[in-house]
N, C-alpha and C positions, 0 to 999 in steps of 0.2 A: 539349418532348414529354412527355406524361404517360403513366405506366404504373400499372397497378392490380394489387393482389395477387390471387393465385388464391383458389379457394374453400377453405374449411376442410374437411379430410378428415372424411367422415361426415355433413356437412351441406352439400349442394351449393349453391353460390352465395353462402354466407355469407363475409364478409370475415374474413381472419385478423387478429386484433388485433395492433397493433404490439408489444405486450409479448412476442409470440412471438420478436421480434427483440431487444427491449430487455433482456429478462431474461438471455439468454445473453451479450449484449454487456456487461451489468453484471458478470456473473461473470468474463468474460475480462479486462475492464479492472481489476477488483479484484485479480486475480492479478498483473497487470503492476504495479499500484501497490504491492502488498506486496513484490514482488520488487525494485523499485527503491528502496523506502523502508522497510526492515524495522526501523529504529531511529528513535527520536524523542528526540534529544539535548536539544532545548529543553524538551520536556515533562518529561523526567527531571531536568533542571536545576531546573525550577520545583518539582517534587515534593521534590527534595533540599533546596531552600530552605524550602519550606512545612512539610515534615515532617522536621526534622533529627533525627539520632540523639542521644541523650543523651551527654554527655562520657564517654568510656570510662575508667573508673578504673584499668584494667589497664595503661594506657600513660601514661608520664610524660615530659615534655620537660625536659631540662636545657639551658638556653640560654646561649650565649656572648653576653651582652648588652653594652650600652654601658658599664656600670659595670665589667664584667670587662675590657674592652679598655682602660679607663683605668688599671686596676691593672696589667695585664700587657703592655700595648702591642699592636702589630700582631700578628695571629694567626700570620703567617708567621715571626715572629721569636721565638716562644715556645720555651722549652726543652720538649721532649716529655715530660720527667718530670712536667709538670703533668697530662698525660693519665693517666700511671701513678698519680699520687696520687688523681685523681678516680676511676679505675677501682677502686682498692683501697677507697676509701670506699664506693662503690656495692656492691662485693662484700660488705663488712662489713654493709651495711644490708640485705642479702638480696635484691638485684635478681635477677630470674629471667633476664633477658637484657639486654645493653647494646649499643647501636649507636652508633658514632661516625660521624656524618655530616659529617666533615671530611676533605678529601682529603689523604692523607699520602704521596703518591707521591714527593715529592722526598726524597732521602736526607739524613739528618742524622748528626752525629757520635755521638749517643747512641742510635741506633736499635737497635743490638745489645743494649744494656742493657735494652730494653723487650721482648725476645723472650718472656720469661715472661708479661708482661702481655698481649701481643698474640697469644698462642697458646692462650688459653682458649676452649673450645667455645661458651660463652655470650656471647662478645664478637664483634661483627660490624663489619668495617671497610668503609668506603665507597670505591668506585673510580669514576673518571670513565668515561663511555661511550667505548669503544674502548681503554681502558687495560687492561694485563695484569691478569688476575684474581689473580695472586700478587704482593703488594707486595715482600716479601722472603722468601728461602728459609727463614729462621728464624722468620718470623711465620706461625703455623699457624692463626690464627683465620679463620673463614669470611669471605669478602668478597662484596659485592653492589654492583651498579651503582646509583649514586645518580641515578636518572632517573625522571621522571614524564612523562605524555603532555600536552604543552603544545599547545593548539589555536592557530589563527591569530590569534585575538583575545586571546591572552595569558592564557587561563583554563585551569586544570588541572581537568579533569573526570574523568579516568580514569588508571589506571596498569596495569602489567603485572607478572606474576611473573617474566618473563624477557625479555631483549632479544637480538636477533641479535648474535652475536660469532663471527667465522670461526675464531678460535684457541681457542674454548672447546669443551668436550665437547658433542657433538650440535649444535654451532653456536649454543648458547644460553647466555648468561651470566645467572645469577640476579639478581633485583633486590635492592636493599638491604632493602626492606620484607619481601620474601619470606624472606630469610635470617634476619631478626629474628623473624618469626613461627615459623619452623622451630626457631630456638634456644629459643623459648619453649614448644616442645612441640607446635605445631600442624603437621599434615601438609598441605603446600601443593604442588600440582603445578607443574611448570615448563611454562609455555606463553606464547605471545604474545597471548593473548586479552585484550582491553581490559576492565578491571573498573571499575565505578563507584566513585569516591572518595566515601565517605560524608561528608557535612557534619555537623559537630557544633557546635551553638551554644555560645558561651562560658558557663561556669558561674560566676556571680558569687560563689558560696560556696566556690570552690576556687581555689587558686593555680595559674594556668595554666602558668607556667614557673618552674622552680627555677634560680636563677642558678648559673653554672658555678663562680664563685669561692667560693660557699658550700659546694659539693661538695668543692672542693680543700681548703678550710679545715676541712671536717668539721662545719660548723655547720648541719646539716640534721636533720630529724626522720626517724629510720629507718623509722617507720611509713608515711611517704609513699613509701618506696622498696621496702619489703619485698614480694616476690613480684610486682613490677611489671616491665614492659618499659620500659626507659629509652632514650630517643633523645636523643643529645647532638649539638648543632649550633649554627650561628650564627643569632642572633636580633637582633643589633644593628641599629638603624635607620640608622646613618650609614655603613654599608658599601655602596659602589656595587655595582650588579649589575642584571640584568634584572628588570623588574617582573613578578611572578608573582601572579596573583589566583585566588581560589577562585570557586565558583559564585555567591557574593553580589556579586562584583565588587570585594571588598576585597583590598588587598595582604596577602599572608601569607608568612611566611618558609618557606623550603624545608624546614627541619627539622619545622615544624608540619605541613606537608602530608605529609611522610614518616610522622609519627606517626599521621595520619589513615589513611594507607595501611595501616599495621600494624594499626590498630584495625579497618579494613574486613576484613582477613584473619582477625582473631581473631573477628569476628562472623559470623553465618550469611551465606553469600554470596548475592548477587543471582543469580537464574537467569533466563535468557532463554527465552522460549517457542520451540519449534521452528518453523522457517520454514513447514513444511507446516501446522502448527496455526494460525499467523497467517493464512496464505492461506485456510484453510477458514473461519475466523471472518470474514475480510474478504469472502469470497464470500457468506457468509450475510447479512452486514449489507447488502451492495449489492443482493442479490436480494430480501431482505425489503423494502427501501425501494422497489425497482422494482415489486414486487407490491402493496404496501400503498397506494402513491400518496399524494397529499395531502402533509401536513407530517410524516408518520410518519418519513421519512428523517432529518429534522433531530432528531427525538426519539431515534432510534437513534444518531445521531451524538453527542448529548449523553450518552446512556447509556454509550457506549464511552469517552468522556473521563472520566466519573464512575467507571467501573470501574477506571481506572488507579490510583485512590487506595487502595482495599482491596488490590489486587494488590501495590502498592508496600509496604504495611504487612506483607504476607506475603512480602516479598523476591522478588517476581516482577515482571519488567519487561514490562508490557503496552504495546505501541505504540498507545496510544489515539488519537493524532492520525491515524495511518495508517488505523485502523479507522473513525474518524469520516469521513475523506475518502472511504472506500469507500461509506459510507452516503449522504453528500452526492452522490457520483457517481450512485448509484442514483436519488436524487431528481432530479438533473439530467436523467437519461434520461427520467424521467416527464414532466418539463416539456417536453423535446424531443418526446415522443410527443404531448402535448397541442397543442403548436404545430403539429405536422404535421397532426393531425386537424383543427384549426381552419383551417389553410391549404387543406386539400382538402375541407372539408365542403361547399363550394359546387359541387363538380364530381363528387360521388360519390353514388350511389344508396344510401340507408341500408339498404334491404331486401336487396339482392343483393351490395352491395359493389362493383359495377361502376361505371364512369364514367357520368355522365348525358349529356344531349344537348350541353351546353356543353363537357364534356370531349371528346366526339367531335369537335366542331368544331375545338378546339385541336389534337387529335391528327392529324386529317387534313390540317390546314393545315401542321403541322410536318413531315409526311412527304411532302407533295405534291411538293416540289422534287426529290426523289430517285426519282420514279416511272419515269423513263426507264431507269435502271440496275436498279431493283428495283420491278417492277410492283406496283401496289396492287390489292387485291381487296376487295369489300364484299359481305357477306351480310346480308340483311334478313329477319328472322323475325317472324311474328305468329301469334297463337294465337286461333282462333275458338272461342267457348264460354267464355272467361274471365269475361265479365260475368255470364253465367248462373250460374257457380259462385259468384261473389260474392253474387248475389241470392238463391240457394237456400241456401247453407251459411254465408254470412258472409264478412267480409273476412279472417279468420284462415285460412279454407280457400283463399281466393284467394292469400294470401301464400304458403301452403304449395305451391300449384300453381306459382307463379312461381319459387320456389326450385328445384323439381324441373326446370322447364324450363331454368333457368340451369345446373343441374348437367349436364343432357344436352348442352347446347351446349359446356360446358367440356370434355367428353370429346373434342371434336374440335379443341380449341385447340392451335395449334402455338407453338413458341417465337417470340416477337416479335409474335404476334397480340394484338389488344386487343378486349375485349368491352364493350359499352355497353348500358344500358337506354334504348332509343330512345323508347318511349312506355309507356302503362299496360300493354299486353300485347304490346309489340314490343321486339325486341333487334336490335342491329347488331354485326357482327363485322368489324373492319377487319383485312384479311389482308395480312401483310407478305411481299413478294417472292412474289407469287402469279401465275404465268404463266396466260394464258387457258386453256391446254390442261388444266390441273389444276383449274380452277375448277368445271367441270361435275361432276367426280368427287366433289369435296368437297361440293358442293351436294346431290348425290344421297345421300351417306352421312349428312349431317345430316338430310335429309328422312326417310330411313328410320328413324333413331333416334327422331324425334319422332312418327312415325305410330303408334307403340305407346302413346302417352300417352292416359290417360283419368282421370277423377276420379269414383269411385263409379259412379253410374248415368248420369252425364251424358257425352255424346259430345264429343270435342274434335278440332279439326282445326288442324294447324300448316301454315303455308305458308312456304317458303324460296325466296328469289330472290337471284341473284348477278350481279355484274358486275365487270369488271376494266378497268384503264386501257388505252387504245389510241389509235390516231390520231383516232378520232371523239370521244374524251373529252377535253375541253379545260379542265374545271374540276371541283372537288369536287361542285358541284351536278349536273353532267352525270353523274358516277359514281353519285350518289344516285338520280337519276331513272332511270338504266338499271337499277339494282338493283330499284327499285320496280316498273318495268314488268315485269321478269322475275318478280317475286313475284306480281303481279296476274295475269299470264298463267298461271302455274302454278296459282294459286288458281282461276281460271276453268276451266282444263282439268280440275282435280280435281272441281269441282262438276258440270261437264258429264258427266264419267265416272260420277259417283254417280247422276245422273238416268237 
């Protein structure tokens, strides 16, 4: 069964274009898309790789490498005085803050002797997730959770400045990187918001890691340490542990990732656009694509992706993929609109937007089976004088007259009724659930509304005939013939009356 749109307000009989529906639908779907996908992790991974930050000279890694392990043995069997010697060397070199990314939770015999070393405000000690935030009562150095956000694919993309901890104040335990940044003089709030871990490409002109044994022995350049934030941790390749990779997919030691987290906190932070702003831009992209049509939606999609680059350089996270999908969605609705128009172009009158005679045949056949429960009615309307208007004032005048006639018929259309252009100057109205008792009243009202029609100085006469299904109507053809007889009878009576 086919149904056809109503007339456009202000211009009777004109079809409402589908964009009246596709544009609001594009806006609605864009809001839903932005709501469900406000972030673009893969895009930001690609930008992080393609536009790496320069190595941060403010952060230095002291690594417990393979050579250090050969000298001192397994890290769990070390005397902790080695940490004390290393910290004293780093203090003498003028380090601004020192972080020990080695878990020291197990007690040792000489722990008390290190109270002075592990009570300095610029020294940060690492704790494991879920471990108490105070390692020993006499160690007063700040502690931080040595944790990063590991995704399911084993890649570290982000980190937090705090992690949930029921026994901690406010239920949040500060992260190791946050505590180091604070010890270095940076004000960093405590929250569980995920922050992007900036990727830094290796600098071949700079020693990436200072060996721990050189720090213990004091054989380091103090200029490499002065006013730097030092992160001390395990970098040996032979130590078993979970494979952790950065956004490039390369395995990276945890201490190097912690150093990147500290560097990210010392640098200007990335800011996320408010959700309402993203939704507004997404709606604009989808609606623009739906209104422009053609390939404009794909150009808008490419523009959204391209804009992600300068936004990234200015430390703003633009979800370019989401916005691109909004634009493509708008183009998809344009394609759907064109498909619909092509599908129905053979059954629709282009002047009035009503169905043509083929559409009428399909509609009446579709509704014929239900005529016993919901009687069908049919009005046939023709306009005498139409051809004279065409001949006198041109086809544009005739088109204007037909649109006016269509608009007057539309005023009497009920819900479920369908209107068709039956011929050059004829219209058919298929009436849904029309009892015979109501047909005469509707026919009279339509006739009265059309009697007032005229065009300039030319007289016009409209004739309306109606019929409804009943025992004597056995086919759609019978219904059409009954309505035609009624129309001709009324037309003849009106002509007799005029004479």
